[in-house]
C-alpha positions as CSV (number, residue, x, y, z in Angstrom):
1,M,-19.5,-47.2,70.2
2,G,-17.4,-47.8,67.7
3,T,-15.1,-45.2,66.0
4,E,-14.9,-43.3,62.8
5,P,-12.9,-44.9,60.1
6,K,-9.2,-42.4,59.8
7,G,-9.7,-39.7,57.1
8,F,-13.5,-40.2,57.8
9,E,-13.8,-36.5,58.6
10,R,-11.5,-35.3,56.1
11,T,-13.9,-37.0,53.5
12,I,-16.7,-35.2,54.6
13,D,-14.9,-31.5,55.1
14,Q,-13.4,-32.5,51.3
15,S,-16.9,-33.1,50.2
16,Q,-18.1,-30.3,51.4
17,N,-15.5,-27.4,50.1
18,S,-15.7,-30.0,46.6
19,T,-19.6,-29.0,46.7
20,K,-18.8,-24.9,47.9
21,F,-16.2,-25.0,45.1
22,I,-18.9,-26.1,42.2
23,E,-21.8,-23.8,43.7
24,N,-19.0,-21.0,43.4
25,N,-18.4,-21.8,39.7
26,M,-21.8,-22.5,38.5
27,K,-22.3,-18.7,40.4
28,N,-18.9,-16.9,38.8
29,S,-20.2,-18.2,35.4
30,V,-23.8,-17.3,35.4
31,L,-22.7,-13.6,36.7
32,K,-20.4,-13.3,33.6
33,K,-23.0,-14.6,31.3
34,L,-25.5,-11.6,33.0
35,H,-22.4,-9.4,32.6
36,K,-22.4,-8.1,29.2
37,P,-26.8,-7.6,28.8
38,L,-26.9,-6.5,32.2
39,I,-24.2,-3.6,30.9
40,S,-26.0,-3.0,27.6
41,M,-29.8,-3.0,29.3
42,L,-28.6,-0.2,31.9
43,Q,-27.0,2.0,29.6
44,N,-30.3,2.4,27.7
45,A,-31.6,2.6,31.4
46,Q,-29.6,5.5,31.8
47,T,-31.6,8.0,29.2
48,F,-34.7,7.0,30.2
49,E,-37.1,9.7,31.9
50,G,-38.9,8.1,34.5
51,S,-39.5,5.7,37.0
52,V,-36.8,2.6,36.3
53,F,-37.2,-0.5,38.3
54,F,-34.3,-3.3,38.8
55,A,-35.3,-6.4,40.3
56,I,-35.2,-10.1,40.1
57,N,-38.5,-11.5,39.7
58,I,-39.2,-15.1,41.3
59,G,-41.9,-17.2,38.9
60,R,-42.7,-20.7,38.1
61,V,-41.4,-22.5,35.0
62,L,-43.9,-24.3,33.6
63,L,-43.4,-26.9,30.8
64,E,-45.7,-27.3,28.2
65,N,-45.4,-31.0,26.1
66,L,-42.1,-30.7,26.1
67,H,-40.9,-28.5,23.8
68,K,-41.6,-25.4,25.1
69,D,-41.2,-23.7,28.9
70,F,-42.4,-20.2,30.2
71,M,-42.3,-18.3,33.2
72,L,-45.0,-17.4,34.8
73,E,-45.4,-14.2,36.9
74,P,-47.7,-15.2,39.4
75,L,-46.3,-17.6,42.1
76,T,-49.3,-18.5,43.9
77,S,-52.7,-17.5,45.1
78,S,-52.3,-18.6,48.3
79,G,-51.5,-16.5,51.4
80,D,-50.2,-19.0,53.0
81,G,-47.9,-20.2,50.4
82,I,-46.8,-16.5,49.8
83,D,-45.8,-16.4,53.7
84,F,-44.3,-19.4,53.3
85,V,-41.7,-17.7,51.2
86,S,-41.1,-14.5,53.5
87,N,-41.1,-16.9,56.4
88,L,-38.2,-19.0,55.0
89,K,-35.2,-19.8,56.8
90,V,-31.1,-20.6,55.9
91,A,-30.7,-22.6,59.4
92,K,-33.4,-24.0,61.6
93,T,-32.7,-20.5,63.9
94,T,-32.4,-18.2,61.1
95,R,-34.5,-16.6,59.2
96,M,-33.6,-15.5,55.5
97,F,-35.8,-12.3,56.0
98,E,-36.8,-10.2,58.9
99,P,-40.2,-11.5,60.4
100,A,-42.1,-7.9,60.3
101,P,-41.9,-5.7,56.9
102,Y,-40.1,-2.8,57.1
103,D,-42.3,-1.0,54.7
104,W,-45.6,-1.2,53.1
105,G,-48.0,0.0,50.9
106,I,-50.9,-0.2,48.6
107,S,-51.1,1.4,45.0
108,Y,-53.8,1.0,41.7
109,E,-53.0,0.4,38.1
110,F,-55.3,1.0,35.9
111,M,-55.7,-0.6,32.2
112,C,-57.1,1.4,30.0
113,I,-57.9,1.8,26.3
114,D,-56.9,4.7,24.4
115,L,-60.9,5.2,22.3
116,R,-58.8,7.2,19.5
117,S,-56.3,4.7,18.5
118,E,-57.8,1.4,20.3
119,I,-54.1,1.0,22.1
120,D,-54.0,-0.5,25.2
121,I,-52.9,1.6,28.3
122,S,-51.5,0.5,31.5
123,L,-51.1,3.3,34.1
124,K,-49.9,2.5,37.3
125,D,-46.8,5.7,37.6
126,P,-48.7,8.5,40.2
127,D,-46.8,10.9,38.1
128,D,-48.0,10.2,35.1
129,P,-50.6,12.6,33.8
130,L,-53.3,10.1,32.8
131,F,-52.6,8.6,36.0
132,R,-53.7,11.5,37.6
133,S,-57.0,12.3,35.1
134,I,-58.1,9.2,37.0
135,A,-57.0,8.9,40.4
136,E,-58.0,12.9,40.8
137,N,-61.6,11.0,40.6
138,L,-61.4,8.5,42.8
139,Y,-64.3,8.0,45.6
140,I,-64.2,5.4,48.3
141,P,-67.7,5.5,49.4
142,Y,-68.1,5.7,53.2
143,V,-64.6,7.0,53.7
144,T,-64.1,11.0,54.2
145,F,-61.3,12.0,52.0
146,N,-61.2,12.2,48.6
147,M,-58.0,12.0,46.1
148,S,-58.0,15.4,44.6
149,H,-57.0,16.8,48.0
150,R,-54.5,14.4,49.1
151,S,-51.8,12.3,47.7
152,E,-52.5,8.8,46.4
153,S,-49.3,7.4,49.4
154,Q,-51.7,9.2,51.5
155,I,-55.0,7.8,50.8
156,T,-53.7,4.1,49.9
157,K,-52.0,4.1,53.1
158,Q,-55.3,3.7,55.0
159,L,-57.7,1.8,52.7
160,D,-56.4,-1.0,54.9
161,F,-57.8,0.1,58.1
162,R,-61.9,-0.1,57.3
163,P,-63.4,-1.9,60.5
164,N,-67.0,-1.5,59.3
165,L,-66.7,-2.3,56.2
166,S,-66.3,-6.1,54.6
167,S,-64.9,-5.2,51.0
168,L,-63.7,-2.7,49.2
169,E,-65.7,-0.3,46.6
170,I,-64.0,2.2,44.6
171,L,-65.7,4.8,42.5
172,T,-63.6,6.2,39.3
173,K,-63.6,7.9,35.8
174,S,-61.1,9.7,33.5
175,V,-61.4,13.4,33.2
176,D,-60.2,12.3,29.9
177,K,-63.6,11.0,27.6
178,N,-61.3,8.5,25.2
179,L,-59.7,7.0,28.2
180,D,-61.4,4.0,28.5
181,I,-60.9,1.9,32.3
182,R,-61.1,-1.6,31.1
183,S,-59.6,-3.0,34.3
184,V,-58.5,-2.1,37.9
185,R,-56.1,-3.3,40.1
186,L,-55.6,-2.9,43.5
187,K,-51.7,-3.9,44.8
188,R,-50.8,-4.7,48.7
189,H,-46.6,-4.3,49.0
190,L,-44.7,-5.4,51.5
191,R,-40.9,-5.2,51.6
192,Y,-38.9,-7.5,53.9
193,L,-35.2,-7.3,54.6
194,S,-32.7,-9.9,54.0
195,T,-30.9,-11.0,56.8
196,Q,-27.7,-12.4,54.6
197,E,-27.1,-9.6,52.3
198,P,-27.2,-5.9,53.3
199,N,-29.5,-3.5,51.8
200,I,-31.4,-6.4,49.7
201,V,-35.1,-6.4,49.6
202,L,-38.0,-9.5,49.1
203,N,-40.8,-7.8,47.6
204,I,-44.1,-9.3,47.6
205,I,-47.1,-8.0,45.8
206,E,-50.4,-9.1,46.4
207,N,-52.3,-8.3,43.5
208,Q,-56.2,-7.8,43.2
209,D,-58.2,-7.4,39.8
210,L,-61.1,-5.9,40.7
211,A,-64.9,-6.5,39.5
212,L,-65.8,-4.0,37.4
213,G,-69.6,-2.3,36.2
214,M,-70.8,1.3,36.2
215,N,-73.2,3.3,37.9
216,N,-76.3,5.5,36.7
217,D,-73.9,8.3,36.7
218,G,-71.2,6.6,34.1
219,W,-68.8,6.3,36.8
220,T,-66.5,3.0,36.9
221,R,-67.4,0.7,40.0
222,A,-64.4,-1.3,41.1
223,I,-65.4,-3.9,44.0
224,A,-63.0,-6.8,46.0
225,L,-64.6,-9.4,45.6
226,P,-64.5,-12.2,48.4
227,T,-61.3,-13.8,48.5
228,E,-62.1,-17.4,47.7
229,D,-64.4,-15.9,44.8
230,M,-61.6,-14.1,43.6
231,K,-59.2,-17.5,43.5
232,Q,-61.7,-19.3,41.6
233,D,-61.9,-16.5,39.1
234,N,-58.4,-15.8,38.8
235,R,-58.7,-12.3,40.0
236,I,-56.0,-12.5,43.2
237,W,-52.6,-13.6,42.8
238,F,-49.2,-12.7,44.1
239,T,-46.0,-12.5,42.7
240,A,-42.1,-11.8,44.5
241,S,-38.8,-10.2,43.4
242,I,-35.5,-9.3,44.8
243,T,-34.5,-6.0,44.7
244,S,-31.4,-4.0,46.1
245,I,-32.0,-0.6,48.2
246,V,-28.7,0.7,46.6
247,A,-30.1,0.2,43.2
248,E,-33.7,1.6,44.0
249,E,-31.3,4.9,45.5
250,K,-29.4,5.4,42.4
251,L,-32.7,4.6,39.6
252,K,-34.5,7.6,41.9
253,G,-32.0,10.0,39.5
254,N,-34.0,9.1,36.5
255,C,-37.5,10.8,37.3
256,N,-36.2,14.4,37.1
257,L,-34.2,13.8,33.7
258,E,-35.5,15.8,31.2
259,L,-34.9,15.0,27.1
260,G,-31.6,13.8,25.9
261,E,-29.9,13.8,29.7
262,A,-28.7,11.2,31.0
263,A,-28.7,9.4,34.2
264,T,-25.3,10.2,36.7
265,W,-25.0,6.7,38.1
266,N,-22.5,4.3,36.1
267,P,-23.8,1.1,34.6
268,N,-20.7,-0.4,36.0
269,E,-21.6,0.3,40.1
270,F,-24.2,-2.1,39.9
271,L,-21.2,-4.9,39.1
272,D,-18.7,-3.0,41.2
273,E,-20.7,-2.7,44.6
274,R,-21.8,-6.2,44.2
275,I,-25.7,-5.1,43.6
276,V,-26.1,-7.8,40.8
277,E,-24.6,-10.3,42.9
278,S,-26.1,-9.5,46.4
279,M,-29.1,-9.8,44.7
280,Y,-28.4,-13.4,42.7
281,N,-27.2,-14.8,45.9
282,V,-30.5,-14.3,47.8
283,A,-33.0,-15.2,44.9
284,K,-30.9,-18.5,44.5
285,E,-31.8,-19.2,48.3
286,V,-35.3,-18.1,47.7
287,V,-35.6,-20.7,44.8
288,K,-33.8,-23.6,46.4
289,R,-36.6,-23.7,48.7
290,I,-40.1,-22.8,47.1
291,D,-40.3,-25.8,45.3
292,S,-43.7,-26.5,47.3
293,V,-45.3,-23.3,46.8
294,G,-47.9,-22.8,43.5
295,L,-47.4,-26.3,43.2
296,D,-51.5,-27.5,44.0
297,Q,-52.6,-24.4,42.2
298,R,-53.6,-24.0,38.5
299,I,-53.2,-20.3,38.0
300,D,-54.9,-19.7,34.8
301,S,-52.2,-17.0,33.0
302,A,-54.7,-16.3,30.1
303,S,-57.4,-15.0,32.6
304,I,-54.9,-12.4,34.2
305,G,-54.6,-9.2,32.9
306,L,-57.6,-7.5,30.5
307,R,-60.3,-9.2,30.3
308,E,-61.3,-8.3,26.8
309,S,-63.4,-11.4,25.5
310,M,-66.6,-9.5,26.4
311,S,-67.7,-7.5,23.3
312,S,-68.5,-4.4,25.1
313,R,-68.1,-2.2,28.5
314,P,-68.8,-3.8,31.6
315,G,-71.9,-3.3,32.8
316,S,-73.4,-1.5,29.4
317,A,-76.4,-2.2,28.3
318,N,-74.9,-5.1,26.1
319,G,-72.9,-6.3,29.4
320,D,-73.5,-10.1,29.7
321,P,-74.9,-11.1,33.3
322,A,-73.0,-14.1,32.8
323,T,-69.4,-12.5,33.5
324,G,-70.2,-11.7,36.6
325,E,-68.9,-8.1,36.0
326,F,-72.6,-6.5,35.7
327,W,-73.9,-4.1,37.8
C-alpha cells in the first residue's frame, strides 16, 4: 500500500481548521446582528404582564415565483417526519437529544370571535378569564371528571389514556354568550433535552384542528377525526422549536407582574449567560440535518387556522353538509 504524500495530514487539518474558522465567524456575525433587535425585544417584554415565551421556531422556507419567500410554521404533517427530528444524531452513536422526552403535556387553544366587536381572539392561557369561561364547561363524554373540579393540567394529562375509545370527543360552551367558538385545537407537547448544550430543549407540538359541530343543547362538539382524514384536510401538523430552561425560568416572573411593574431579569443576561448562543448552536445543527422533513408534503397554510369561509356557524341551520363539519 502506498504512503500518503508528505504534508497530506497537515493539509487535512488545515482544511478542517479553516472550515471551523469560517463557521465560527459566520456564527459570531449572526449573533452580532441579532444583538440589537434581541435586546430591544427583551426590553419591551420586561413590562409585559403574563406569559412570555422565548424560542427559535424551526419552519420551512417556501419560494414562490422567485419574488418572495416566507416561513411556514408547520414543519411536517407526518409522525415519522417529526420522529426523525427528535432522533437526530451529531455522530454515528451520539444523539442530538435525549431518547425520551423529559416532560410532556396536552393543552387547548380556542379560536373565538367576540360577537360585539367582531374581533378574533385566540385563547390558550389557562389563567386568562376568557379561557376559563370555556374550559370550566369542558366535558369529555365517557370520562368521569369535569374541568370545574380539577385543574386543566390534571385533566389534560389523562386524555391520552382512554383504552376503550377510538377517538377524542369534547363538548364545551362559553359562559360568555358574546364569545363564539370557531375552532378548537388540541396540542400535544413533547420536550427533549439537548445532549450538546445544557438546559436547551427541543419542543415538538402535535397540533390537531378538531372538527366542529353543535349538539341539540347548544354545546360545541369538537372531534378528532382519523389521522389520515385529518392529514388530507390539513387538520394535523407538527411544529418544532428550540427553547432554554434557564430562559423559561427567568420569564416566569412576568406572570406575577402588576400594571407598571417590570420583571427583575435583565435583557443582557440572555447574551451574557450564553442563552441565545446555546439556542442558536442547537437550532443551526437541527436545520442542517432536516432538509428532507416535510419535503414531500403539501401543507396548505391558507387552510390552517380559523375556517371562516363558511357563511354561518358550523352545525347551524344554514350549515353546509359539504364542509364535512355538520352535525
